N, C-alpha and C positions, 0 to 999 in steps of 0.2 A: 232164737229165730234164725232160720237158715234163708239166706237171700242169694238167689242165682241171677246173674246178668248174662244174657245171651246177646252178644254184640254181632249183629248180622251184616254190618257194613263191610264191603270189600277193603275199605281203608283201615280196618281195625280200630286201634285207639286214636288214630288221626281223624277219625270221623267227626263231623260237626255234631251229629246226633249224640255221639258219646260224651260231648261236653255237657249236654243237658242231662244225660243219664248220670254222669258223675255228680253233677249238682243235686239231682234228685236223691241220690244215694247219700250224699253228705247231709241233706236235710233229714233223711230217715234216721241216720246215725244220731243226729242231734235229738230227734224226737224219742229215740230209744235209750238215751243216756240213763234215765231213771229206771227203765225196765232192766237195764244191764245189772242192776243190783241183785236181781232174782233170776235172770235168764241170760245165757250166753248168746251172743250174736255172731254168726259165722257168715262170711261173704265169699262167694266164689264167682269166677267169670269164665265164660267160654267165648273165645274169639273164633267165630265161624270161619274166617279166612285162613285160619291155621289148622283147621280140622280136616281129616280125610273122611268125607261123607259122600258116598256115591249115590246116584239117583236110585229111587225105588224101582224094583223090577216088576212090581205088580203081580208077583207069583203067589201071594197069600200064604207063604210057608209059615209066617208068624201067626197065622190063624189055625191052620189045619195040620201042619207037620211038626212044627216046633212052637207050640203055643206060647206067645209072649216073647219069642226070640226071633230076631231077623237072621236070615241065612247069610247075609252079607257081613263079613268080618271087617269092620272098620271102626271109626271113633264114635259111631252112633250109640253103641252100647254104653259108653261113658255118658253121653248126653241123656239117655233115658234114665240112667241111675241118678244123675244130677236133678232131673225134673222130678223124680220121685222123692228126692231128698229135700228139695226146696219147699219152704213155706210161702215164699214170695218169689215169683219169677218175673224179671224185668226184660222184656223184649225191646232191644234197641236197634234201630235200622233206619236208613234213609228211604224215602219213597222212590221206587224204581218202576216206571211205567204203571203208576197208580196201584202198585202192590208192593210186595217185599222183594228184595234182591234175590237173584237166582240161587245162590249158595244157601240162603236161609230157607228158601222154598223147598230145596232138597231136604233140609233138616226137618221141616214141618211135615213133608210127605212121609218121611221115615218114622213118624210117631205112631204108625199103624199098630205096632205091638202093644201100645198102651190101651187099646180098645178091644172089645169082643166082637166077633162077627155077627152077633145077633142083631135083629132089627127092633128098634123101639121108637115110639112117638115122643118127640120132645115136648116138655111141658111149656117151654117158651115159644113154641110154634115156629121156630127158626127152621126153614127148609121143610122137606117132606121126608121124614124118616131119619134115623140116626143109629149110632152104635153105642152101647153102654160102656163105661170105663171098666177096664180089667182090674184096676187097683182103686183103693179108697182115696178119692181126691178131695174129700170134704175138708173145708178149712183152708185150702190152698188158694192163694190170691195171685192175680196176674196184672201187671202194668205194661202198657204198650207205649213206647216213646219214639217219636219219629220226626224228622224234619224233611222239608221238601224245598224245591228251588222256585216255587211259585210265590207270588207276593202274599198269598194267604193259604192256610191249610183248609179253609172251609170249601167243601164240595169236592175235594181232591182225594179223600180217604174212604170213599164208598167201598172200594174193593177190599181195603184193609179191615174196615169195620165188619164187612160181611164175612171175611175169613175168620176173624176172631169171635164173631157171634156164633159161628159153627163150632169152633174149638172150645170156647169157654162158656158160651151161653150168653144170650142177650143181656146187656147191663150187668154182667158178672165180671167185668174187668174195668180197669181205669186207663184212660187214654190221655196222652199229652202230645198233641200234634202242633208243630210250629212251622209256619211258612218262612220264607227268606233265610233258609238255613245256611246258605253259603256265606252269609254275613258273619257267622261265628268264627270264621277263619281269617277275618280281616282285622289286624291289630289296630288300625286307625279307627275302627268302630267299636273298640272294646268298651268304652264307657256305656254305650247303649246296650250292647249285648251282655255286659256284666250285670247291668241293672236287670235285664230279663232273667239271667241265671240266678239272681238272688230270689226272684219270685219262684223259680223252679225249686230252689232249696226250701223255700217256705212250703211249697206244695208237698215235698217229700216229708217234711216234719209233720204237716197236718195229716198226711195220709196214714202214718203209723199211729197217730193219736186218735183219729176217728175217720175223717174224710176231708178232701180238699174243699176249702170254703168257697163260696160264691165270689167273694171279694178277690181271692187269689185267682180263681178261674177267669175273672174278668180281666185281670192283669195279663194272664197268659194268653188270652185271646186277642189282645191288642196287637196291632201291626208294629213291627220294629220301625218301619218308615212308611210313609204314604206310598200307595201303589205307583204313582208317577215317578217319585224319587227313586224307589227301588228298581223299577224296570229300566230307568235310564242308567242307574249305576250298574245294573247287571249287563246291559248292552255295552257300556263303556269298558267293563272289566275284561271282555274278550279281546280288546285291543286290536280290532280289525277296522281298517278304514272302510267306510260304507261305500265309497265310490270305486276304489281300486282293489279292495280286498287284501291290501298289504298289511302286514303286522306292524303296529305302531310301537313306539318306544315306551318304556316303562314310565318315563316322566310325563309323556303325553297322556297315557292311560290314567295316571294318578291325577293329573290336572283335570281331565274330563270328569272323573268321579267327584272331585272336589266341586266342580262347577254344578253338578247335578243337585247339590245340597243348598244351593242358593235359594233363599226365601224371597219370592217376588213381592210378598207383602211388605218387605222392608224398603221397597223402591222409593227414593226421595224426590222423584219428579225429574231426575236427570240421570242419563246413563253414566255408569262408572266403568272404567276399564282397569282391571287388575292384571298387571303384567307380572308373570312368574319367570324370572331368569335364573335357571339352574346353572350356577357357575362351574361346577365340576364336569358337567356334560356339555356346556356351551349350547344349551337349548333354551329357547324362549317362547312362551305361549301367552296368549292374552284371553282373559275371561271378561266378556262384556256383560255387565249386570244391568238388565233392562226391565221395563215394565212388565213384559210378558214372560220373563225367565232369563236364563243365561245362555251364552253361546261362546264356544271356544274358537279362537282364530290362531292359526299357525304361521301366518305370513307377516305378522308384525305390522299390519296395515292400520291399526288404530293408534291414537294418541293416548298413552297411558296416563291415568290419573293417579294411580298408586303402583309403584314398582317394588317388588321384593326380589332382592339379589341374595340367593342362598344356594349352598351345595344341595343337591337333591337328597343326598344321604342325611344331611342335617334336618331338612324340613320333614322328611319321612319319619325320621327318629322322633321328632317332636309330635308328629301326628299320631304315631303309635304308642305314645306315652313313655318311650324309652328315655326321653330327654325333656326337661322343662323348657318350654319356649322362652319364658322370661329370663332364665339363666343364660340361655343361648344368645339372647339379644344383648344382655349385659356383657357377655364375653365377645360380642361382635362376631358371632359365628354367621350371622346374616344381617342384612341391612334393609332398611325401608326408605324409599325416596318418594317424593310427591305428597299427595293428600294423606295425612296420617289418620284422619277421622275414620276411614274405612277400617283401619287396624283397631282403633279404639272401640269400634262397635262391631267387631268381627262376629261375635256371637249372635248379634241381631241379623246379620246377613247370612250366615252359614250355620248357626246353631240349630234354629228351627224347632218345631214341634210337630208330632205326627197328628193324624186325624183324630186321635183319641185325647190329644192334649198333653202328651208326654214330651218333656224336654229331651231332645236327643243330641248327640254329638255326631261328628262326621270325620271324614278324612280331612276336613278343614279344621279339625281340632288343633292343628299346629298353631293356627291364629288364635283360637280360643284359649289354649293353654298359655300362649304368649301374652295375651292382652286382656283376659277376662278380669284381671285384678288392677288394671290401669285406669286412669281417669277416662271417663266416657263410657264405660261398660254400663249396661242396663240392669245388671243383677242387683236386686234389693231383697235382703232376707226378710222373713216374716216379722221377726222381732230384732231390730237393730239398735245400735247405740244412737244417742242424740246429743250433739255438742251443745245445744241450747240448754240442756240440763246443767252442764258444767258452767256455762257463761252467765246464766241468769242471776245467780246469787251475787256474783262479782259486779255485774252491771247495776243491779239494784243498789248495792252498797255504794258504788262510786257516785251514782247520780243522787240517791236519796240523802246520803250522809253529807255530801257537799252542800246540799240545800239546808238541811236541818240535822245536826248530829244526833240528837236524842231520838227524834221521830224516825229518822232514816235508819238508825240502828235497830229499832223495834221492828220496822218493816222488813229489814234484811233478815233478822232472826226468824220472823214469821214465814218468809219465803223459803228459807233453809229447812224449816220444819215440815213444809209441804212437799219438798223435793222427793222424799221416798215414795209418795203416792204415784209418781210417774214411772216407777220401776215395774209397775204392773203392766205397763204398755211398752216400755223400752228396756233394753238390756243396760244394766249399770256398769260403769267402769270405776277403777280406783280413783280417777280424777274427779268424778261426780261427787264421791264421798269426801275426798280431800277438800274440794272447793267449799262444800257446805260447812265442813269443820273449820277451815281457815276463816271464812266470812263470819261464821258465828263467833269465833274467837275475837276477830277485829271488832265486831259490833259490841260484844260484852266489854271490851277494853274502852270503847268510846262511852258506853253507859257508866262505866266506873270512873270516868273523868279524864281519860287519855285525850290529848288535843287532836282535833280533826286534821290539823296541818301536819301532824306526825303520822297519824294512822292511815290517811289516804295514800301517801307515798309508800308506806310500809305494805299496804294491800297490793299496790301495783308491783312492788318489788317481789313480794311473795308469789304473786301470779307469775311473774317473769322467771323466777327461779324454778317454779314447778314445771314450766315448759322446757327450760334449758336443760335441767337435770336429766330429763328423759332422753336427750340426744346422746347420752353416754351409756344407755342401756340397749337392750335388743329391740325395743319397740318404741319409737318416737310417739309423743302424745297424739299428734293428729292422725296417726295410723289407726288408733282405736275408734275413730269416728268415720274417717273416709273409707274404711274397709266396707262399709255398708253398701257402697256402689261398685265395689271391685272384687266381688266373690266372697264377702264375709271374711271369716278368720283364715281362709285359704290364702288371702292376700298377703298374710304375714310370711308366706313362703316365697313371695315374689320380690327378688332383690331390687328391681326397678321401682316398684311401688314403695319399698321401704326407703330407698335413697331419695326418692322424690319427697316423701314425707319427712325424712330426716332434715333435708335442706329447709323445707317450709317451717318445721317446728323450731329450728334454730333461729330462723329469721324472726319469727313471732316472739320467741324468747328474748332475743336481743332487743326488740322493740319495747317489750314491757320491762326490761331491765333498765332501759334509758328513760322510760316514762316517769319514774319517780323524781328525776332530776328537775324537770320543768314543772311537774305537779307541785313540788314543795314551794317553788317560787310563786306559782299561780295562787296557791292556797293563802299566800300572804298578801294578796291584793284585794281590791274591791270586787273583783269578778270571781271570787273563790267559789261562789255558788254555781258557776257555770263550768267548773273544772271537769265534771263528768261528761258534759256535752262537748267541751273543747277536745277532750282526749278521745272522743269517738270519731273525730274526723280522720285522723291518720289510719286507724284500723279499717275504715271504709276503703281507702285507697289500697291498703295492704290486702283486703279481701279481693279486690279487683285484680291485683297482681297475682294473688294465689290461684284464682280461676284461670288466668292466662298461663301461669307457670306449670300447672298440672297438665296442660296439653303441650306446651312448648318443650319442656324438658324431656319427656319420653320420646317425642318426635326427634329431638336432637340426638339422643342416644341411639335411636333406631337408624339414623343416617350415618352412624359410625363416628360421631364427633364427641 
């Protein structure tokens, strides 16, 4: 298969549209992998901005004096040769004044040698009259890929569709039109645009296999961002003060764009003021997050509820994905003062979703990348772990065996036998399996005659050792469960998340390493049957402490302490 790409953008390979074209081509190559066993695939590109193609003279020499050959000697001869060579031609260009860029229009006009001067009626009834092809074009396919600067492509490509209807025939070519094209050059929005490019790859793969599916088409037709958000971002990107017309600083432009992505649905009932102080530029701006949207203030007139002190270069690197925000926070490359809840719920305020329900990222991804894995984040995976699965066998053993050793052991074994049924709903961890195994072993020991006064402290000791040992590995025990709310397994790459969980795991481990001491003495008293209940009191307070520590410690680190 011969594939020809005609890049009609004046920006050449720096074109936003070219990013889509490259993704589509990658998808085609993936779809053609099996076919390559029998057929070679050749890919060629023509960069129109580098070609010498003069305008058509309208002299018709290619029809009556030198049939099939243009009298102008330039690069168009190569283009025509490539068009005849290609099995699939991909036209890639941005929308210019509702049609193709001028250089590409010259190329299209100069295709006249490809047709005969004779008049024929088109079978598809496009226009009134046409010219038949000079060469056999049967089996050749055409793809048209384009981006525009409007919030949607819908309704803006009538001129392009009409042009290619005449060139290729109605419904005889495949289109991929995308609005909000300028967003593909913004690194801070790469998570959302990369998501879209993955659908473009899928479209390319499906195209060579048969045709682009309706499901993929639906994804390609979804807006990258809602119209209001996009248009506010677009206005802010020009960096022109509305009143004075003066060029604004890059930091202010960045802050305005970040503010546009505020989700007013997250309003808590009280205005919040996010103050961004860019330490390397000595510039400070405030974003008021209110009921009706966000507003940027440059005069510092508001009382900040949350203040971020950061070099502009650091925050922008985090936003563009060049630097992990959590690592930057742990290295104290930036600080957060005031109400830390805004940071803990950054994705709720600035992550947002578009009108089609897509979860999107933003220039505010600096906060998302920094804190999506920290306590307070709203992210919950579809199938997560559940600490209750690990705790239940132990709790049943401690309570039931303290009351009646024989019956309690049977109940504990029964509970352990039922635990695997929960793995259909929840993701299992090694500690779920170890807990069931340890509790089953302790229960069997009691049934075989081991004294409860010995087995109860041993069970607590085993539990404490299991917690403590994980502090010496890469992943503390609590991290396997708390990750559910902090970005799933991505949280394991967050040093602040890991350190918070390392401290908590160690503290819980120490608690249960000490518990066997008083448990042994309690089991020798008249209140031995209440051992499980008594030992539940301290963990309750420890749980309250844990909930507090999960918020306090990240906030302390964020303040640079």
